[in-house]
C-alpha positions in Angstrom: 297.3 166.4 249.3 298.5 163.0 250.6 301.6 163.5 252.8 303.5 160.6 254.2 303.7 160.5 258.3 307.1 162.1 259.0 307.9 164.0 255.8 310.0 167.1 256.3 309.1 170.5 254.9 312.4 171.4 254.3 315.6 169.2 254.7 318.7 169.3 256.9 320.5 172.1 256.1 322.7 175.0 257.5 322.7 178.8 256.3 325.3 179.8 254.4 324.9 183.4 255.5 326.4 185.4 258.6 322.9 184.6 260.9 319.2 184.0 260.8 317.1 185.5 262.5 313.1 183.5 263.0 310.0 184.3 264.5 308.3 180.9 264.8 304.8 179.9 264.3 303.6 178.9 267.3 301.2 176.1 266.0 304.1 174.3 264.6 303.9 173.2 268.1 301.1 171.2 268.7 300.3 169.1 271.7 300.8 165.9 270.2 304.7 166.8 270.2 307.2 169.1 268.2 307.4 169.6 264.6 308.7 172.7 262.8 312.1 173.6 263.5 314.8 171.2 265.0 318.2 171.4 265.3 321.1 169.4 265.0 323.2 168.6 268.7 325.4 166.0 268.9 324.0 163.7 266.1 320.2 164.2 267.7 317.6 166.4 266.1 315.6 168.5 269.0 312.7 169.8 268.5 312.9 174.4 269.2 309.8 174.9 270.8 308.3 178.3 270.0 308.0 180.8 272.9 305.7 183.8 272.4 307.9 187.0 271.7 311.1 185.2 271.3 313.1 185.1 268.0 316.0 182.1 267.2 318.8 183.1 266.2 321.2 180.6 264.1 324.5 181.0 263.4 325.4 180.9 259.5 328.5 179.2 257.6 329.9 182.7 257.5 330.6 183.2 261.3 332.7 179.9 261.2 334.6 181.5 258.5 334.9 184.3 260.6 335.6 182.6 264.1 338.0 180.5 262.3 335.7 177.6 263.1 335.3 178.5 266.8 331.8 179.2 266.2 330.1 176.5 264.0 326.6 176.9 261.9 323.7 175.3 263.4 322.3 172.4 261.3 318.8 172.6 261.0 315.5 171.2 259.4 312.1 171.3 259.5 309.6 168.5 260.2 306.0 168.1 259.6 303.2 168.0 262.5 302.0 164.3 262.6 299.0 163.5 260.5 296.2 163.7 263.0 297.6 166.8 264.7 295.9 169.7 264.6 299.0 171.6 263.2 298.4 169.6 260.4 295.5 170.8 259.2 296.7 174.3 259.6 298.7 177.1 257.5 302.1 178.0 258.2 303.7 181.2 258.7 307.1 181.5 260.1 309.2 184.9 259.2 312.9 184.9 259.2 315.8 187.3 258.0 319.1 186.3 256.6 322.0 188.5 257.7 325.4 189.0 256.3 327.7 191.7 254.7 327.8 193.6 251.3 328.6 190.7 248.4 331.5 193.2 247.6 332.7 193.0 251.1 336.0 191.0 251.6 335.8 188.3 254.8 338.8 186.7 256.8 338.8 185.0 260.4 339.0 188.2 262.7 342.6 188.9 264.4 340.9 187.7 267.9 340.8 184.3 266.7 344.2 183.4 264.9 347.0 182.7 266.9 349.7 180.0 267.4 347.5 177.5 268.9 344.7 178.1 266.0 346.3 179.3 262.6 343.5 180.5 260.1 341.7 177.9 258.1 340.6 180.3 255.7 342.4 182.5 253.5 340.4 186.0 252.3 337.2 185.9 249.9 334.5 188.4 249.0 331.0 187.4 250.6 330.1 186.8 246.4 332.5 184.4 247.0 331.7 182.6 249.5 328.1 182.4 248.7 329.2 180.9 245.5 331.3 178.5 247.1 328.4 177.1 249.3 326.0 177.2 246.7 328.1 175.2 244.5 328.9 172.8 247.4 325.3 172.5 249.5 327.3 173.9 252.4 326.2 171.0 254.5 323.6 169.4 253.3 325.9 167.0 251.1 326.1 165.2 255.0 322.8 165.6 256.3 320.7 163.0 254.2 317.3 162.4 256.0 
């Protein structure tokens, strides 16, 4: 299969759920530089280098709702290794766990994140409705066009 240089393995997006726990594949980060998971920090894509025994935790869109936008979800993407990098010829195995409430749970900003200076930005809804809304709007994917 011919893969063009710079092709993304997975486009820029944020996760819809509460948080995501990720165990990265250490072979993603080759000697030629980064590939694999990258996060958007102030408009710059920054590689997240795998560390042995470490997990990455991404905050999802649901945390934005719960914290009334005090904590923001993590825009991220997955890049491919450079064509001549040893990682380009290897299979990739990454494990992830998406976590959130039961679909029938009613969610809204938590009381400690709402006050006179920070009025509630969201109404109450079920977790299922939140997921459906995120699916319809593609969450932050609409803003990230590689």
